[in-house]
C-alpha positions in Angstrom: 0.0 0.0 0.0 1.0 3.6 -0.5 2.1 4.7 3.0 3.5 8.2 2.5 2.2 10.7 5.0 -0.4 12.9 3.4 -2.2 14.8 6.2 -4.9 17.0 4.9 -7.3 17.8 7.8 -7.4 17.0 11.4 -10.6 16.4 13.3 -9.5 19.1 15.8 -11.0 21.7 13.5 -14.5 20.3 14.0 -14.4 19.5 17.7 -17.4 21.8 18.4 -19.7 19.9 16.0 -22.5 18.1 17.8 -22.9 14.5 16.9 -26.0 12.4 16.7 -25.2 9.2 18.5 -28.3 7.2 19.3 -27.9 4.2 21.5 -29.7 0.9 21.3 -32.5 -0.3 23.5 -32.1 0.2 27.2 -31.3 -3.5 27.8 -28.1 -3.4 25.8 -24.7 -3.1 27.3 -24.3 0.2 25.4 -27.3 1.8 27.1 -24.9 4.1 29.1 -23.6 5.7 25.9 -24.8 9.3 25.9 -26.9 10.1 22.8 -26.2 13.8 22.8 -22.5 14.3 22.9 -20.3 16.8 21.1 -17.4 15.6 19.1 -15.1 17.1 21.7 -16.8 15.1 24.4 -16.7 11.9 22.3 -13.0 12.5 21.7 -12.3 13.0 25.4 -14.1 9.7 26.2 -12.3 7.9 23.4 -9.0 9.1 24.7 -10.0 7.9 28.2 -10.8 4.5 26.7 -7.5 4.6 24.9 -8.0 1.6 22.7 -10.0 0.6 19.6 -10.2 -3.1 18.6 -11.4 -3.8 15.1 -12.3 -6.8 13.0 -11.9 -7.1 9.2 -9.8 -3.9 9.0 -6.2 -5.2 8.5 -3.3 -2.9 7.6 -3.1 -4.3 4.1 -6.8 -3.7 3.2 -7.6 -0.3 1.7 -4.6 1.3 3.5 -6.2 0.9 6.9 -2.7 1.0 8.3 -2.4 4.8 7.8 -5.7 5.5 9.5 -4.7 3.4 12.5 -1.3 5.2 12.7 -3.0 8.6 12.6 -5.6 7.8 15.2 -2.7 6.7 17.3 -0.7 9.9 16.7 -3.6 12.3 16.9 -5.6 10.7 19.7 -3.3 8.2 21.4 -5.6 5.3 20.5 -3.9 1.9 20.6 -5.2 -0.5 18.0 -5.5 -4.2 17.3 -7.3 -5.9 14.4 -8.4 -9.5 13.8 -8.9 -10.1 10.1 -12.0 -12.0 9.1 -14.8 -12.1 6.6 -18.0 -10.0 7.0 -20.0 -13.1 8.1 -17.4 -14.0 10.6 -17.4 -10.5 12.1 -21.2 -10.6 12.8 -20.9 -14.1 14.2 -18.2 -12.8 16.6 -20.3 -9.9 17.7 -23.2 -12.3 18.3 -21.3 -15.0 20.0 -19.3 -12.8 22.4 -22.0 -10.3 23.3 -21.2 -8.8 26.7 -17.7 -10.3 26.5 -17.0 -8.3 23.4 -13.4 -8.2 22.2 -14.2 -6.1 19.1 -15.5 -2.5 19.0 -15.9 -1.8 15.3 -15.9 -3.8 12.0 -15.9 -3.2 8.3 -18.4 -5.3 6.4 -19.8 -5.5 2.9 -22.9 -3.4 2.6 -25.2 -6.4 2.4 -24.2 -7.3 5.9 -25.0 -3.9 7.4 -28.8 -4.5 7.5 -28.2 -8.0 8.7 -26.2 -6.7 11.6 -28.9 -4.2 12.4 -31.7 -6.8 12.2 -29.8 -9.1 14.5 -29.5 -6.2 17.1 -25.7 -6.2 17.0 -25.0 -2.6 16.2 -24.8 0.7 18.0 -26.2 3.4 15.8 -24.0 6.5 15.3 -24.2 9.4 12.9 -21.2 11.7 12.1 -20.6 15.3 11.2 -20.3 14.1 7.6 -23.8 12.6 7.6 -25.2 14.9 4.9 -22.2 14.1 2.6 -23.1 10.3 2.5 -25.5 9.2 -0.3 -28.8 7.8 0.9 -28.0 4.3 -0.5 -24.8 4.2 1.5 -26.2 4.6 5.0 -28.8 3.3 7.4 -31.4 6.0 8.3 -30.4 5.7 12.0 -26.7 5.3 11.5 -26.4 1.5 12.3 -24.1 1.2 9.3 -22.3 3.8 7.0 -20.4 3.1 3.9 -16.9 4.5 3.9 -15.6 3.6 0.5 -16.7 1.7 -2.7 -15.2 -1.1 -4.7 -15.8 -2.5 -8.1 -15.2 -6.1 -9.1 -12.1 -6.3 -11.3 -9.6 -8.8 -12.8 -6.0 -9.0 -11.6 -4.0 -11.0 -14.1 -0.4 -12.4 -13.6 1.1 -11.7 -17.0 3.9 -14.1 -16.2 1.4 -16.8 -16.4 -1.2 -15.4 -18.9 0.1 -13.9 -22.2 -3.2 -12.2 -23.1 -4.7 -10.8 -20.0 -8.5 -11.0 -20.0 -10.5 -7.8 -20.3 -14.0 -9.4 -20.3 -16.0 -12.2 -18.7 -16.1 -13.8 -22.1 -12.3 -13.8 -22.3 -12.2 -15.8 -19.0 -14.9 -18.2 -20.2 -12.9 -19.0 -23.3 -9.5 -19.1 -21.6 -7.6 -22.0 -20.2 -6.0 -20.4 -17.1 -6.9 -20.8 -13.5 -9.2 -18.3 -11.8 -9.7 -17.6 -8.1 -12.4 -15.7 -6.2 -11.7 -17.0 -2.7 -14.3 -18.4 -0.2 -17.8 -17.6 -1.6 -19.3 -19.3 1.4 -18.4 -16.5 3.7 -16.5 -13.7 1.9 -18.4 -10.6 0.7 -15.9 -10.0 -2.1 -16.4 -13.5 -3.6 -20.1 -13.2 -3.4 -20.1 -10.0 -5.3 -17.8 -11.7 -7.9 -20.7 -14.1 -8.5 -23.1 -11.2 -8.8 -20.8 -9.4 -11.3 -20.6 -12.5 -13.5 -24.3 -13.0 -13.3 -24.9 -9.4 -14.4 -22.5 -9.8 -17.3 -24.5 -12.8 -18.6 -28.0 -11.4 -18.1 -28.7 -12.0 -14.4 -29.1 -9.6 -11.5 -29.4 -9.7 -7.7 -32.6 -11.7 -7.9 -31.1 -14.2 -10.5 -27.5 -15.1 -9.8 -27.8 -18.4 -11.7 -25.8 -17.1 -14.7 -22.9 -16.3 -12.3 -23.2 -19.7 -10.6 -23.2 -21.5 -14.0 -20.1 -19.5 -15.0 -18.1 -20.6 -12.0 -19.5 -24.1 -12.1 -18.1 -24.4 -15.6 -14.7 -23.2 -14.4 -14.8 -25.7 -11.6 -15.7 -28.6 -13.9 -12.6 -27.7 -16.0 -10.4 -27.6 -13.0 -9.8 -23.9 -13.5 -11.4 -22.6 -10.2 -8.6 -22.8 -7.7 -6.8 -21.3 -4.8 -7.1 -18.3 -2.4 -6.3 -15.0 -4.0 -4.0 -13.9 -1.2 -0.9 -11.8 -1.7 1.3 -14.7 -0.8 -0.3 -17.0 -3.4 -0.2 -14.3 -6.1 3.4 -13.5 -5.4 4.3 -17.2 -5.7 2.6 -17.3 -9.1 -0.1 -19.8 -8.0 -3.0 -17.7 -9.2 -3.4 -16.8 -12.9 -6.4 -14.5 -12.6 -7.9 -13.3 -9.4 -11.4 -11.7 -9.3 -11.2 -9.0 -6.7 -12.4 -5.6 -5.6 -10.5 -3.0 -7.6 -8.8 -1.6 -4.5 -7.5 -5.0 -3.6 -6.3 -5.8 -7.1 -4.4 -2.4 -7.3 -3.0 -2.8 -3.8 -1.8 -6.3 -4.4 -0.2 -5.3 -7.7 1.6 -2.5 -5.9 2.8 -4.8 -3.1 4.2 -7.4 -5.5 5.2 -5.9 -8.8 3.6 -3.0 -10.7 4.8 -4.4 -14.0 3.8 -8.0 -13.6 0.1 -7.6 -13.0 -2.7 -6.2 -15.2 -5.8 -4.8 -13.6 -9.1 -4.0 -15.5 -12.8 -3.7 -14.8 -14.5 -6.2 -17.2 -15.8 -4.6 -20.3 -19.3 -6.1 -20.3 -19.9 -4.6 -16.9 -19.3 -5.2 -13.3 -20.9 -4.4 -9.9 -20.0 -1.5 -7.6 -20.6 -1.8 -3.9 -19.4 -0.4 -0.6 -18.0 -1.4 2.7 -19.6 -0.1 5.8 -18.5 0.4 9.4 -20.6 -1.3 12.1 -20.1 -0.4 15.7 -20.6 -3.4 18.1 -23.6 -2.9 20.3 -21.6 -4.5 23.1 -18.3 -2.5 22.4 -16.1 -2.0 25.4 -14.7 1.1 23.8 -17.8 2.6 22.1 -16.5 6.2 22.0 -13.2 5.1 20.4 -15.3 3.3 17.8 -17.4 6.4 17.2 -14.3 8.6 16.8 -12.9 6.0 14.4 -16.0 6.2 12.2 -15.8 10.0 12.3 -12.2 9.9 11.3 -12.8 7.4 8.4 -15.3 9.9 6.9 -13.1 12.9 7.4 -11.0 14.4 4.5 -7.9 12.8 5.8 -9.5 9.4 6.4 -11.1 9.4 3.0 -7.8 10.2 1.3 -6.1 7.5 3.3 -8.6 5.0 1.8 -8.0 6.4 -1.7 -4.3 5.9 -1.1 -5.2 2.3 -0.6 -7.0 2.3 -4.0 -10.5 2.5 -2.6 -12.9 5.1 -4.0 -14.1 7.5 -1.2 -17.8 7.6 -0.5 -17.8 11.4 -0.1 -17.8 13.0 -3.5 -16.8 16.4 -2.1 -13.4 15.2 -1.0 -10.7 16.8 -3.1 -7.9 14.2 -3.7 -4.4 15.2 -4.6 -3.2 14.5 -8.1 -0.8 11.9 -6.8 -3.6 10.0 -5.1 -5.9 10.3 -8.1 -3.2 8.8 -10.2 -3.3 5.6 -8.1 -6.9 4.8 -9.2 -8.1 3.2 -12.4 -9.3 5.5 -15.2 -12.9 6.6 -14.8 -13.8 5.3 -18.2 -13.4 1.7 -17.0 -16.4 2.2 -14.7 -18.9 3.2 -17.4 -20.7 -0.1 -17.3 -20.2 -0.8 -13.6 -23.4 -0.5 -11.6 -24.6 -0.8 -8.0 -27.1 -3.2 -6.6 -30.5 -2.0 -7.6 -32.5 -4.0 -5.1 -30.6 -4.1 -1.8 -33.3 -6.1 0.0 -33.3 -8.8 -2.7 -29.5 -9.0 -2.6 -29.6 -9.4 1.2 -31.9 -12.4 0.7 -29.7 -13.8 -2.2 -26.5 -13.6 -0.1 -28.2 -15.8 2.5 -28.7 -18.5 -0.2 -25.3 -18.3 -1.8 -23.4 -20.6 0.6 -25.7 -23.5 -0.1 -26.1 -22.9 -3.8 -22.3 -22.4 -4.3 -21.6 -25.6 -2.3 -24.1 -27.7 -4.2 -23.5 -26.4 -7.7 -19.9 -25.2 -7.8 -17.7 -26.7 -5.1 -19.0 -30.1 -5.8 -17.1 -29.9 -9.1 -13.9 -28.5 -7.7 -10.8 -30.6 -8.5 
């Protein structure tokens, strides 16, 4: 990841802004969280807590490392992350409850409403509330998208002479493809949706995407985990990843070895949202973390990790803009149109994928 220091704006300048931080029902462990605090008060309480523990927000994902470093420098917050999938994050919140070891998580947008429905979240709005598109936030602040990603292809040109630029190219190729664990990982599930959309499906009909990956599995072409280590060793020919992961992995390994494109027929754009654990031991530190993520500095940090900021009014430096893919690649990328339907579909993916795709894996 690009780790150069690029500090644009401290939260200190907005310490007087009042925050809307609603708590959950009175029976929750977060019932003592004041719902009418200023940012200055939240900051003071966060510094008293002194720690923020996250899940699914590792240093190497979307340049989280710089955000954690700056929260430490600016507010003396110590940090620890446990990397896991969106589904695993919610399972952890639910299993631990009052014995919570995690304060905040980063989950695929489809998992935000699920977390809310399960009663696992502490709602909290920030001073940037009006800058967030309606589709990217829960009305009460149970989840808020911080950045977007679009499904893309990362090709190891050492292994593949003609890097695919379309789903049709992959279908007609002979190289291996990896999407990771579609049973639990949000990124892999969106790869299925993107393929479905390319072949005439949508969030209510992912069968074209399932069929696409089933055919690859039958050919012995669906293999491996698209991790940095496996990519570096040359074990993955083509990985289907969020654009920010693909660009980040390329940067970490070899800028000249890997090709990154958004598939020409189209793709899906989605977002990742922060969820604050209802049972958080450090709720104010979690609130301050969300505030910082949506600040100008936090948004630029994410862009430096190749993720596209959710706030359109953030002015990125030219150096940071140059890290991202050209805008024209995204012309046929589209967000989920029916979020409720996609929520239902994601619940069905594990069984469908197991029965129709993995059964053919070699």
